[in-house]
C-alpha positions in Angstrom: 105.4 65.1 95.1 106.8 67.4 97.3 105.6 70.7 98.5 108.5 72.5 96.7 106.9 71.2 93.4 103.5 72.7 94.2 105.1 75.9 95.0 107.0 76.1 91.8 103.7 75.1 89.9 101.9 78.3 91.7 104.8 80.7 91.2 104.8 79.4 87.2 100.9 80.0 87.2 101.0 83.5 88.8 103.8 84.6 86.4 102.0 83.3 83.4 98.9 84.8 84.4 100.5 88.2 84.9 102.4 88.0 81.5 99.2 86.9 79.7 97.1 89.9 81.3 99.9 92.3 80.1 100.0 90.9 76.5 96.2 90.7 76.3 95.7 94.3 77.4 98.7 95.5 74.8 97.1 93.8 72.0 99.3 90.9 71.6 96.7 87.8 72.0 99.0 85.3 70.0 101.9 86.0 72.3 99.9 85.7 75.4 98.7 82.3 74.0 102.3 81.3 73.5 103.0 82.5 76.9 100.3 80.1 78.4 101.2 77.2 76.1 105.1 77.6 77.4 103.7 77.6 81.1 101.7 74.5 80.4 104.5 72.7 78.9 106.9 73.8 81.6 104.6 72.5 84.5 103.9 69.0 82.5 107.5 68.5 82.2 107.9 68.7 85.8 104.7 66.6 86.7 105.3 63.7 84.1 108.0 62.1 85.9 106.1 62.0 89.2 103.0 60.4 87.5 105.4 57.8 85.9 106.8 57.1 89.2 103.4 56.8 90.9 102.2 54.1 87.9 105.3 52.0 88.6 104.7 52.2 92.6 101.0 51.0 91.6 102.4 48.3 89.3 104.8 47.2 92.0 102.0 46.9 94.3 99.5 45.1 92.5 102.2 42.6 90.9 102.9 41.1 94.2 
């Protein structure tokens, strides 16, 4: 995991929270929920390959 990925996750978090607040204050709670869900899916799609790589590394380490 690089520092670049951490900054991207932070940027998505900031954008999603701002959009969430704007949509909630304008009375669109359903769309705010969908924006939060979309942000979660985006971040998970970035993290899952790194978690898979970590499990592969641990598997190789203990299969010696």
